[in-house]
N, C-alpha and C positions, 0 to 999 in steps of 0.2 A: 246406492237410494239409500236415504237418510231416513233410520227405520220409524225415529220419534216423531219426525214430520206424517209420514205415509202410515203409521199403524193404524190411526181411524179412517182410513181410506179404502185400505184392504186387510180388515175383521174377518180373517177368513173363519175363524174357531167361533167367533160371534154367531155367525151362521149356521152351524154343525146339526142345528136341529132341522132346519129347512132345506139342508142335503139332504140327510136322513128322510127324511118324510119322501122327497119328492123320490131317493130311488126306490125308497121299501114299496111306495104308491106304484112305480114303473115294474117294480118286478111282479108285486103281486098280481099287478093286470093281466104283463107278461106270460104269468105262472097258467092266470085262468085262457088264455088266446092259446098257451100250449095246449092246455088239455083239454078246449076246443078243434083247434085250428090245425092241431099237430104241424110236423114237420115238411117239409115236401124232400121224403129221401130220394134221394139218386140213385140209381143202376149200382153204384158201387154198395149201397147197404140195402139193398132189394134183389131177390132176384129176377132176374132179367136175361137180356140179348140185345148187344150193342153191334151193330151195323156200321163197318163204316168203307165208305163210298170213295172211290177215288175218280175225278171226273178229268177232262182234257183241258177244261175250260173253268172259271169262273162259275160257280152255283149259286146260288139263294137259298136257304131254306126251304123258302115259297115252293120252288120248283121242284125239289126234294120232296115235301110235303103231297103235291099234286101228283108225283109218278107212285108213293109209295098206295096214292090213293085209288089212282087207275086198277091197281089188283086189290086191292080190298083190304089194305093195310094203315093204319091210322098209329104213327111212332107218338109216346110221350113224349119226345124231346129231338130235335134237331140241331145241333151245334157245329158250325163251320171251322174247318182250321186249315192249314198250309197258308203261302204266300199269298198266295192271289185268291184263298177262299176257294181251292180248289179240291179239298177232303171235306164231305159231308159226313159227322156222326150222328146215325138215330139209335134212338134205345126203346126199348119195349120193355116195362115192368110185367112181371108176369113169366114172362121167355116167351119164344118161338121153338114149333117142333121142329125138327129136322127139315119136313114136309116143304113146310112154311120158307125155312130158312136156301131151301134149292131155290124154292119158288122167285126170292128176292133177289137172289144170286143172278140167276138167270135174266130174270128182267133189264136189272141196270149192266149185267154184261154186256146186252144188247145197247142198251143206252150211251154205255160209256166208252166200252171194249175194253174194260177188266171185271177182275171176279171180284167182288166186293171178299172185305174180311169179316166174319161173322167170330164174336165169340160169345160166352154164354157163363155167367156167375151163376151159382147156384145155391138156393137156399144156405146150405152150409158153411159157402163161402162169404157170401153176405153177412150172415151172423158171427162169423169171426169178423171180419174186418170193424161191424160195430164195436165188436170187446175189446179190439184190439185198440181201436180207436177213443174208445172210453178210460181203458187201461192206461195209454198212453197222458191223456191228461191226466189222470190222476196220479200217474207217477212223477210225472212235472210238478204237482202242483206238492205234492209229498214233499220232494228232494227241496225242493222252494222253502217250505215252511222251517226245513229241518236246517239248511243255509242261514237261514235269518233268523232262527232262534240262535244258534249257534253264535254266529257273527255278533247278534245285538242283543238280545234279549228274548222269553216267549210271547212278553206282549205284544212285540214287533214283530213277530211272526204270524200271532192272531188277524193285526192289522191285516198284515202285505195278502194273509189267504183269504179274508174277508173282501179286499177289494179284487181282486184276482176271481175269485167268483161271481161276483157284482159284474164284472167287463165280459166273463163268458156267456153268463146269463141276457148279458144285455144284446149283443151278437146276436144268442140266439132267438132273442125275441123280437128283432128286427127282423129277421128271415123268415119265422113264422110270421108274422105281419106282413110282410111279402112276398112269402109262399116262394121265396127263392131256395131252388135247389141246394140239396147239402149233401156234400161229395168230399172225398180226400182232399183236395186241394182246400177247401173248407176247412178241413181238421189241421190242415198243415197251415193254414193263418191263423188259426187259433192258437197253435203252439207257438208260432212266430208275434202274437202279440202278448199271450205272456210272457215272455220273455222282453220284449219292449218294455210292459207297463213293470213287472217286476224289477227292471232295472233305472224306471223312474222313479219310482217307491223307494228302494235303495240307498239311493242320491240325496230324497230328501230326509231319509231316516238315518244317514248318516251325516246329513247338518244339523239334525236337531241333535242327535247324537253329542256332536263337537259343541252344539250351545248350550248343554245341560254343563258338560265339563267347566265350562268358564263361569256359570252362574254358583256365586257364591252358596246362595239358600234359595231350596225349590221343593215351596212347603206346602203352597194352595194352588189349585185349580186355576187361580189366574196368573201365578206365574208360568204354569204348563203352557199356559193358550200366548202370553206374549213370546216364550219361546219358539211354539209352534209358527204362531204367524211369524214371528222372524225368521224361521227358518226357511217358508215356504216363499215369503218375499226372495231370497236370498237366491233361490234355486227357481223362481216362477221365469228367468226369461230362458234360462236355460232346459226348463223343460217345455217351454213353447217353441221354440227356436227347433228343437228335437223333431218333435209329432210334428210342425210344417214341412220340414225337409221329406219325411218319410210320408206324409198325404201327399204334397209334391209326385213323388215318385210312385206312390200307389194310383193315385189318380190319374196318372199317365200309362197308368196300365188298364183302369180302368176305360177311360178312351180310344184309347188307339191298341189294347194287347187282345181286342178279338173275345169270339164267345168264351174260349178256351181259358182265358182268365179272368173272365169278366165275376164269377163266384169267388176268389182269391181275393181278386184286387178289392173289391165291396167290400167281403169280409175285414181286411185290412183297414179298410179306412174307416169304417165302425165299431170296430176295434179298437184304434188307435184314439180316435174320439172321448169312447167309455174309460179309456185307458187313464189318459192324460185326468180325463175328471175325476177317477178315483183315487189317484198318488194325491193331486190338490186337495179335492173336498168327501174323500169317504177315508183313507187309511191313514193319513196326519191327524185327520180330526180325530178317527175312534182312537185310535191310540192316546191323545191326549183325556179322551175321556174312562178309556179302561184304565190309562197310568193315576189318573185323580185319585178313581177308587181303589188304587190297590195302596197309594200313600195314605188315604184316608183309614182304611183298614191298620195298617202299619201305626199309626198315630194311636188308633183307637187300641193294639194290643200292649202299645209302649204306657197308656196313661192307665190301661187294667194294670199291668206289672208296677206302676210305681204305686198303685192303689194297694195293693196287697202287699208291697214292701211295708208300707206307712202303717199299715192296719200289725202287722207282725211285728215291726219295730213298739 
């Protein structure tokens, strides 16, 4: 692609304020929703009981809910699994007593000929899982910013971490709006997205650094904008092709993977879209703004130093 011919058609940096305002407005609205609607935490992070029912033939979530209703119970969620949807997992937030668990086991053993497995997560375990999930995301983020800073410079690291938090918040906001369950597979999807997003961002930053070295002089914001636009155009096809291949795979999991993979695959699709957007429209543009301000401060210091030397002379 000839950059000189396409630079006015694809001027990413020119519209940076629109991208920043859109993301800021979406995240601000999302934070309000998070504080009001909250997140639909699954049994992995809340104390509760899971009843796994093994049937001899295919069952539906409606059938299982009706069976529970007959004995006076209402599960918070029913997920089907198994090759023929012959396994049902019913979750009860808050947990069941031993007597209630025994009553449920007796009923479904009579119905399907096998005793359901009952597992309980205590509040302590749920709290530990939530803490470990937060710690794992923070460790990954800190490791990434250290790596990017060492490989490039601090401004690249700051821009990359802002983009990562943008992606993580984007996923949380979408799940809060849709009130989809937050569970361990969701955390796995977020960590996967962090990896894909930072990989895409690093490729773009690497190209920016290469183009910076090829320039004889980089003194103004216009120079930086030209380099960033050129770098984004050069990596645009690669970014789109990468995200499309993964989105197709995640989309197939979403459609054909069953209920057990629904949260994971949907989080992947949403996160990949957000990650590509942040790599193209947030990270690079933010770096351009920060770099121009750094260069401006450096020029001011040099001018001040020159003035002081002249006064001394």
